[in-house]
C-alpha positions as CSV (number, residue, x, y, z in Angstrom):
1,M,58.5,26.5,-43.3
2,I,60.3,26.7,-46.6
3,G,62.4,25.1,-44.8
4,N,61.4,22.1,-44.2
5,L,60.2,21.5,-47.4
6,T,62.3,19.1,-50.1
7,P,63.6,19.3,-53.2
8,F,60.9,17.3,-54.9
9,E,58.8,19.7,-53.2
10,L,60.1,22.9,-53.6
11,L,61.0,21.1,-57.9
12,I,56.6,21.8,-57.8
13,F,56.8,25.1,-55.4
14,V,59.2,27.0,-57.5
15,P,57.8,26.7,-60.7
16,V,54.0,27.6,-59.1
17,A,55.3,30.2,-57.7
18,L,57.0,32.2,-60.7
19,L,53.4,30.8,-62.7
20,L,51.3,32.7,-60.4
21,L,53.7,35.8,-59.8
22,C,53.5,36.2,-64.2
23,V,49.7,35.7,-64.2
24,P,48.9,39.4,-64.8
25,A,51.5,40.4,-67.6
26,I,50.3,36.8,-68.9
27,V,46.9,38.6,-69.0
28,A,48.1,41.4,-70.8
29,Y,49.8,40.1,-72.9
30,R,46.7,38.2,-74.3
31,R,44.6,40.8,-73.8
32,K,47.3,43.1,-75.9
33,V,46.8,45.9,-73.9
34,E,48.4,48.5,-74.9
35,R,51.0,49.4,-72.3
36,L,51.7,46.0,-71.0
37,W,55.4,47.5,-69.9
38,L,54.1,49.1,-67.4
39,V,52.1,46.1,-66.3
40,V,55.3,44.0,-65.8
41,V,56.9,46.8,-63.9
42,V,54.2,47.3,-61.4
43,S,53.8,43.6,-61.0
44,L,57.6,42.4,-60.3
45,I,57.7,45.6,-58.4
46,G,54.1,44.1,-56.6
47,T,55.6,40.7,-56.5
48,T,57.2,41.5,-52.9
49,T,54.2,43.5,-51.3
50,G,51.3,40.9,-52.5
51,L,49.5,44.6,-52.2
52,L,50.9,45.2,-56.5
53,W,50.3,42.2,-57.3
54,F,46.6,42.8,-56.9
55,V,46.7,46.3,-58.5
56,A,48.8,44.8,-62.0
57,L,46.3,42.5,-61.8
58,Y,43.9,45.4,-62.1
59,M,45.5,46.7,-63.8
60,A,45.7,44.0,-66.8
61,M,41.8,43.9,-66.7
62,T,40.8,46.9,-66.9
63,M,43.7,48.7,-69.5
64,R,43.0,50.2,-73.0
65,T,43.7,47.3,-75.6
66,R,45.2,47.9,-78.9
67,T,44.7,46.1,-82.2
68,D,47.7,44.0,-83.9
69,D,48.4,47.4,-85.9
70,G,48.7,49.3,-83.2
71,T,45.8,51.5,-83.2
72,P,43.3,51.1,-79.7
73,L,40.8,48.6,-80.1
74,N,38.6,50.1,-77.3
75,A,38.9,53.8,-78.2
76,S,36.1,56.0,-79.6
77,G,37.0,57.7,-82.9
78,P,35.5,59.2,-85.4
79,T,32.6,56.0,-87.1
80,T,32.2,55.6,-90.6
81,A,28.4,55.2,-91.1
């Protein structure tokens, strides 16, 4: 199937495929998750199987986030009244 693609079709297909593979890392970066590196590693390993790509996307959407100063955003801690 890929052997039958014209150079123009490859020029369109390759960037779209690479962008799709980067979606979990982009989501994790935009959400400011604590372990961005873990999402990137699972996403890169998951590109060969496809299944781990969905795991990386799930991780990116559900992992704990952090604020700009590095403290967890959704961590429970002492509250001041």
